[in-house]
Backbone bond lengths (Angstrom), bond angles and torsions (degrees), N, CA, C in turn:
res aa  C-N    CA-C-N  psi(-1)  N-CA   C-N-CA  omega(-1)  CA-C   N-CA-C  phi
1 M - - - 1.455 - - 1.525 108.84 -
2 K 1.313 115.95 136.66 1.457 121.32 -177.71 1.526 110.60 -79.05
3 R 1.325 116.38 135.20 1.452 121.68 -178.80 1.529 109.85 -78.60
4 K 1.318 116.95 136.89 1.455 122.06 179.77 1.531 109.68 -72.33
5 R 1.308 115.70 138.23 1.456 121.18 179.82 1.529 109.89 -68.03
6 R 1.328 115.71 133.49 1.458 120.41 -179.34 1.527 110.05 -92.65
7 N 1.311 115.51 142.98 1.463 122.02 174.74 1.523 107.86 -114.32
8 F 1.315 115.90 134.67 1.457 120.97 -178.23 1.519 109.62 -109.81
9 T 1.320 115.72 141.71 1.461 120.34 178.72 1.523 109.93 -75.45
10 N 1.322 114.70 159.90 1.461 119.49 178.09 1.522 111.49 -62.80
11 S 1.314 116.70 -36.37 1.464 119.20 179.97 1.525 111.33 -65.97
12 F 1.340 117.15 -38.11 1.464 120.57 177.61 1.531 110.09 -64.85
13 K 1.335 116.41 -45.38 1.463 120.76 179.81 1.525 110.27 -60.26
14 T 1.326 116.62 -43.71 1.466 120.83 179.80 1.513 110.86 -62.66
15 K 1.320 116.42 -42.56 1.463 121.13 179.03 1.527 110.90 -59.71
16 V 1.316 116.65 -45.95 1.467 121.17 -179.30 1.523 110.74 -65.62
17 V 1.324 116.71 -43.71 1.474 120.44 -179.21 1.518 110.67 -63.89
18 L 1.318 117.11 -42.84 1.466 119.24 179.08 1.524 111.77 -63.36
19 E 1.324 116.48 -37.50 1.465 119.57 175.37 1.532 109.92 -64.10
20 A 1.323 116.73 -39.38 1.464 120.30 179.78 1.529 110.71 -66.33
21 L 1.328 116.57 -38.69 1.468 120.21 -179.90 1.528 112.12 -69.19
22 K 1.329 117.48 -28.15 1.465 120.80 177.68 1.529 111.57 -68.34
23 E 1.327 116.07 -25.37 1.461 123.48 178.09 1.527 113.53 57.65
24 R 1.315 117.55 32.16 1.469 121.46 174.38 1.520 110.23 -80.82
25 E 1.345 115.22 -25.94 1.455 121.78 176.98 1.523 107.84 -129.74
26 T 1.304 116.05 155.06 1.460 119.37 177.84 1.534 109.33 -74.32
27 I 1.324 114.84 164.35 1.462 120.76 176.88 1.531 109.67 -58.45
28 Q 1.320 115.74 -40.97 1.470 120.11 179.86 1.531 111.02 -61.90
29 Q 1.319 117.46 -43.67 1.462 120.85 179.73 1.533 110.81 -64.17
30 L 1.324 115.89 -41.03 1.457 119.66 178.07 1.534 111.13 -64.45
31 A 1.328 115.71 -38.57 1.464 120.47 179.62 1.526 110.55 -62.33
32 V 1.302 116.60 -43.67 1.465 120.53 178.99 1.528 109.52 -66.47
33 K 1.316 116.39 -43.23 1.465 121.90 -178.38 1.535 111.64 -60.22
34 H 1.326 116.62 -42.27 1.468 121.25 -175.65 1.534 113.29 -100.29
35 E 1.332 115.91 2.48 1.465 122.57 177.45 1.536 112.38 57.41
36 I 1.326 115.02 48.28 1.462 121.14 175.45 1.520 108.55 -134.47
37 H 1.311 116.92 165.44 1.459 121.33 -178.43 1.529 109.80 -77.57
38 P 1.333 118.31 141.79 1.463 121.32 179.70 1.535 113.05 -57.33
39 N 1.344 116.84 -33.94 1.469 119.01 178.63 1.525 111.53 -63.67
40 Q 1.332 116.28 -31.43 1.461 119.98 178.96 1.520 110.45 -66.20
41 I 1.316 116.82 -41.28 1.468 120.52 177.77 1.518 109.93 -63.26
42 T 1.314 116.53 -43.48 1.462 120.88 179.52 1.530 110.84 -62.08
43 T 1.321 117.15 -40.93 1.463 121.39 178.76 1.524 110.84 -64.35
44 W 1.332 117.19 -46.64 1.461 120.86 179.07 1.524 110.90 -62.17
45 K 1.318 116.57 -39.86 1.461 121.47 -179.81 1.529 110.17 -62.87
46 K 1.329 116.60 -43.63 1.469 120.90 178.70 1.523 110.45 -63.62
47 Q 1.332 117.56 -44.96 1.464 121.03 178.38 1.525 110.60 -60.70
48 F 1.310 115.79 -42.80 1.459 121.16 -179.47 1.525 110.77 -60.57
49 L 1.322 116.70 -47.65 1.457 120.91 -178.35 1.527 111.88 -69.77
50 D 1.332 117.50 -34.53 1.465 120.83 178.80 1.525 111.99 -66.53
51 H 1.330 117.00 -30.12 1.460 120.62 -177.15 1.529 112.92 -109.46
52 A 1.314 117.48 18.21 1.464 121.26 -177.89 1.523 111.97 -64.64
53 D 1.334 117.86 -31.67 1.461 120.07 -179.27 1.525 112.34 -65.91
54 A 1.319 118.20 -21.35 1.467 121.72 179.11 1.532 111.38 -67.31
55 A 1.309 117.36 -23.33 1.462 120.69 -179.62 1.525 111.44 -64.87
56 F 1.321 117.04 -27.13 1.454 121.29 -178.00 1.524 112.37 -102.89
57 A 1.303 117.62 3.63 1.464 121.86 -178.60 1.519 111.56 -98.96
58 Q 1.300 118.53 23.61 1.459 122.36 -176.77 1.523 112.87 -65.46
59 D 1.334 118.59 -34.05 1.458 121.01 -176.13 1.521 111.15 -61.00
60 G 1.315 117.57 -46.72 1.457 121.46 179.31 1.516 111.26 -65.46
61 N 1.300 116.48 -39.34 1.459 120.59 179.46 1.524 111.49 -67.09
62 Q 1.315 118.18 -34.71 1.458 121.58 179.63 1.519 110.65 -65.66
63 D 1.342 117.13 -39.74 1.463 120.46 177.86 1.520 110.70 -63.38
64 E 1.318 116.55 -45.37 1.460 120.77 178.82 1.519 110.79 -63.89
65 L 1.313 116.48 -40.14 1.458 121.30 179.47 1.525 110.61 -63.62
66 Q 1.312 116.93 -42.41 1.464 121.14 178.97 1.528 110.73 -63.70
67 K 1.337 117.58 -42.74 1.467 121.32 178.54 1.526 110.66 -63.06
68 T 1.323 116.07 -41.66 1.464 120.52 179.18 1.520 110.44 -63.39
69 R 1.309 117.06 -41.78 1.467 120.48 178.81 1.525 111.23 -63.48
70 E 1.339 116.53 -41.68 1.456 120.42 178.85 1.525 110.84 -63.69
71 Q 1.341 117.06 -41.26 1.456 120.69 178.17 1.531 110.32 -64.49
72 L 1.313 116.59 -41.04 1.458 121.27 179.38 1.526 110.58 -63.69
73 D 1.327 117.36 -43.19 1.462 121.01 177.51 1.527 110.93 -60.90
74 E 1.328 116.57 -42.09 1.466 121.27 178.87 1.529 110.75 -63.32
75 L 1.316 117.12 -41.67 1.467 120.64 179.07 1.525 111.66 -65.83
76 Y 1.330 116.72 -41.32 1.462 119.73 176.78 1.534 110.46 -62.45
77 K 1.315 116.48 -38.63 1.464 121.30 178.29 1.529 110.31 -62.12
78 Q 1.337 116.24 -44.57 1.458 120.91 178.71 1.529 111.39 -63.87
79 I 1.331 116.47 -42.13 1.467 120.16 178.73 1.526 110.16 -61.49
80 G 1.309 117.24 -43.30 1.463 121.30 178.74 1.516 111.34 -61.32
81 Q 1.324 116.84 -43.65 1.458 121.73 179.31 1.526 110.35 -62.58
82 M 1.330 116.83 -43.91 1.460 120.69 -179.92 1.531 111.00 -64.84
83 K 1.312 117.21 -37.11 1.467 121.09 178.45 1.520 110.34 -63.58
84 V 1.328 116.69 -44.02 1.457 121.12 179.14 1.529 110.00 -61.68
85 E 1.328 116.19 -45.13 1.464 120.41 179.96 1.521 111.16 -63.55
86 T 1.326 117.26 -42.03 1.467 121.48 179.62 1.525 110.68 -63.12
87 D 1.328 117.09 -44.61 1.461 120.86 178.73 1.530 110.79 -62.39
88 W 1.323 117.88 -40.66 1.459 122.58 179.46 1.524 110.79 -63.55
89 L 1.353 116.18 -43.54 1.455 120.33 179.33 1.526 111.81 -65.63
90 K 1.337 117.32 -38.38 1.458 120.60 177.32 1.521 111.43 -61.19
91 K 1.332 116.61 -41.11 1.455 120.60 179.39 1.533 111.09 -65.77
92 K 1.318 117.22 -37.58 1.461 121.35 -179.57 1.507 111.64 -67.08
93 L 1.344 117.85 -34.30 1.452 121.63 -178.97 1.521 112.02 -73.02
94 L 1.318 116.88 -28.96 1.464 120.23 -178.32 1.464 109.12 -86.75
């Protein structure tokens, strides 16, 4: 019987990587403890370290997020206005 592929949450991955970075246990010991392959821990650790600078880049992302939200609100406003106009025109034609 084929084993179902497991999916791990981001919080679980972070927990394992932080334990690996503490170096209190070897990668092999952590793998046995969490029932995952040692290569998986190494891969997660590399990904974590490669993207560590993103943790401090929140300020720039917040500005972009705010601009995107404002644009989205404006688009929803335009869609609502167009819907009202379309409904009004339909009533006039009938």
